[in-house]
C-alpha distance (Angstrom), angle and dihedral (degrees) to the residues before:
residue distance angle dihedral
M1 . . .
P2 3.83 . .
A3 3.78 118.2 .
P4 3.83 123.5 -125.5
D5 3.80 119.8 -105.7
T6 3.80 106.9 -99.4
D7 3.82 98.6 -164.0
N8 3.79 115.6 58.3
I9 3.78 124.0 50.0
V10 3.80 123.8 -145.7
V11 3.78 117.1 -153.3
L12 3.80 115.6 -153.9
F13 3.77 104.0 -154.8
K14 3.79 122.3 -171.6
G15 3.78 105.9 -165.6
G16 3.74 144.9 101.0
R17 3.81 106.2 -114.1
L18 3.82 126.8 83.6
P19 3.82 108.9 -107.3
S20 3.77 122.3 -140.1
W21 3.78 134.2 -171.1
H22 3.80 133.1 158.1
Q23 3.85 95.3 -127.8
L24 3.78 93.6 51.0
M25 3.82 113.0 144.2
R26 3.78 99.1 177.6
L27 3.79 136.9 5.5
E28 3.80 124.1 -173.4
A29 3.77 127.1 169.1
F30 3.77 124.7 -159.5
Q31 3.81 121.6 -162.6
L32 3.78 112.3 -147.7
M33 3.78 114.7 -119.2
T34 3.77 88.7 -141.4
P35 3.83 107.9 30.0
K36 3.78 118.5 -147.2
N37 3.78 125.4 -137.2
D38 3.79 95.1 -101.2
W39 3.81 101.3 33.8
H40 3.77 143.7 22.8
R41 3.83 105.5 173.3
A42 3.78 137.6 50.3
W43 3.79 121.0 -158.5
V44 3.81 129.7 -153.3
I45 3.78 108.8 -156.4
E46 3.81 120.0 -178.5
L47 3.81 120.4 -159.7
P48 3.82 128.6 178.1
T49 3.83 98.8 -117.0
L50 3.77 142.8 15.3
E51 3.79 88.4 -112.4
A52 3.83 91.3 56.3
A53 3.81 90.0 48.8
E54 3.80 92.0 49.9
A55 3.86 90.1 48.0
W56 3.81 89.8 50.2
V57 3.81 91.8 51.3
E58 3.81 91.1 46.8
G59 3.78 89.7 51.4
E60 3.82 92.4 49.1
E61 3.78 91.6 50.5
S62 3.79 95.3 46.3
L63 3.80 97.7 52.7
P64 3.81 114.9 112.5
H65 3.77 90.2 -99.8
G66 3.83 95.0 35.5
M67 3.77 95.8 99.4
H68 3.82 90.5 50.3
A69 3.80 99.6 44.7
K70 3.77 119.4 95.1
R71 3.81 112.7 -134.2
I72 3.76 142.3 143.5
I73 3.80 119.0 -148.9
Y74 3.83 127.8 -168.3
F75 3.79 129.1 -177.7
A76 3.79 118.8 -140.3
R77 3.78 139.1 169.1
K78 3.77 126.9 -137.5
W79 3.77 108.5 -102.2
S80 3.79 109.3 -134.1
P81 3.81 101.4 -42.7
A82 3.83 93.3 -174.5
Y83 3.82 90.6 55.3
F84 3.80 93.9 51.2
A85 3.81 93.6 42.1
S86 3.80 87.1 66.7
W87 3.83 89.0 62.3
I88 3.79 91.8 66.5
K89 3.75 119.9 73.8
R90 3.81 109.8 -149.6
D91 3.77 121.6 -164.3
């Protein structure tokens, strides 16, 4: 069984505002095909460490509108990227 990546942290952010952070490694936004009342986009935000991810979340929650914005945030780790890369045949 492959082991999870223990370095980078991926933040799964359900919200409607574009996130920003100086240590950002990756940012992807997904528009829902069938938007819900309280959300219409999901963001995948990759940061180099858990501490950077926690600092990003703290910054998002402390903004002037942070206490009024509706969002759900999950932390995740990549699960064996080298293992899954072998599943894709690139030309």
